[in-house]
C-alpha positions in Angstrom: 28.6 -20.4 -2.0 29.8 -17.5 -4.1 30.8 -17.9 -7.7 33.2 -15.7 -9.5 31.0 -15.8 -12.6 28.3 -13.2 -12.1 25.7 -15.2 -14.0 26.3 -18.4 -12.0 26.2 -16.4 -8.8 22.9 -14.7 -9.9 21.4 -18.1 -10.8 22.5 -19.6 -7.5 21.1 -16.7 -5.5 17.8 -16.8 -7.4 17.5 -20.6 -6.8 18.3 -20.2 -3.1 15.8 -17.4 -2.7 13.0 -19.4 -4.4 13.8 -22.4 -2.2 13.8 -20.3 0.9 10.4 -18.8 0.0 8.9 -22.2 -0.5 10.4 -23.6 2.7 9.5 -20.5 4.8 6.2 -19.6 3.0 4.1 -19.2 6.2 6.8 -17.2 7.9 7.1 -14.9 4.9 3.4 -14.4 4.6 3.1 -13.5 8.3 6.1 -11.1 8.1 4.7 -9.4 5.0 1.2 -9.0 6.5 2.7 -7.4 9.6 5.0 -5.2 7.6 2.2 -4.0 5.4 0.0 -3.2 8.4 2.8 -1.1 9.9 3.4 0.7 6.6 -0.4 1.4 6.2 -0.5 2.8 9.8 2.4 5.1 9.1 0.8 6.3 5.9 -2.5 7.0 7.7 -0.6 8.9 10.5 1.3 10.9 7.8 -2.1 12.0 6.4 -3.3 13.2 9.9 -4.9 10.0 11.2 -8.6 11.2 10.9 -11.2 11.5 8.2 -11.0 14.9 6.6 -14.8 15.2 6.4 -16.1 13.9 9.7 -13.1 13.5 12.0 -13.5 9.7 12.5 -10.3 8.3 13.8 -10.6 4.5 14.1 -7.7 3.2 11.9 -9.7 0.1 11.0 -12.2 2.1 9.0 -10.0 4.7 7.4 -9.3 4.7 3.6 -6.8 6.5 1.5 -8.8 8.3 -1.2 -7.7 10.0 -4.4 -9.1 13.5 -4.3 -9.3 13.6 -8.1 -10.5 10.1 -9.1 -8.2 7.8 -11.1 -11.0 6.3 -13.1 -9.2 6.3 -16.5 -5.7 6.3 -15.2 -3.3 4.4 -17.4 -0.9 3.7 -14.5 -1.9 3.0 -11.0 0.4 2.5 -8.1 0.0 -0.7 -6.1 -1.1 -0.3 -2.5 2.3 -0.7 -1.0 4.0 1.8 -3.3 1.2 4.3 -2.5 1.7 3.9 1.3 5.5 4.3 0.9 5.0 7.5 -1.3 2.7 9.0 1.4 5.2 8.3 4.1 8.0 9.9 2.1 5.7 12.9 1.4 5.7 12.3 -2.3 2.0 11.5 -2.8 -0.3 14.3 -3.8 -4.0 14.0 -4.7 -4.7 11.8 -1.6 -6.8 12.3 1.5 -8.0 10.2 4.4 -11.7 9.3 4.5 -13.6 7.0 6.8 -15.4 4.1 5.1 -18.8 5.9 5.1 -17.5 9.2 3.8 -15.5 7.3 1.1 -18.6 5.4 0.0 -20.7 8.6 -0.2 -18.0 10.4 -2.2 -17.6 7.5 -4.6 -21.4 7.2 -5.0 -21.7 10.9 -5.7 -18.8 10.8 -8.3 -20.4 7.8 -10.0 -24.1 8.6 -10.1 -24.5 12.4 -9.6 -21.8 13.9 -11.9 
């Protein structure tokens, strides 16, 4: 149903969307999980697909790391926004590290500097 009044139409659409999300919650969660996995994989491929320090290439253990840490950043991107920015080529200050290299880098930044 479409109302001529924009506010009524907006309210109807919002109510319909909320009901759909409740009725199809499991479907939506599954779709979102799969979509996020695909976006993450595309972001990793856009960064080269391998750890920049050791060359490890198993996608399950690759992390996207900020080269200059964002320890005191006032605004952080959520994970999805970061992945999409990487795919579009708009994200600087990021590199691909395997879980081990990322843990070592973080340790050195935290305890050595």
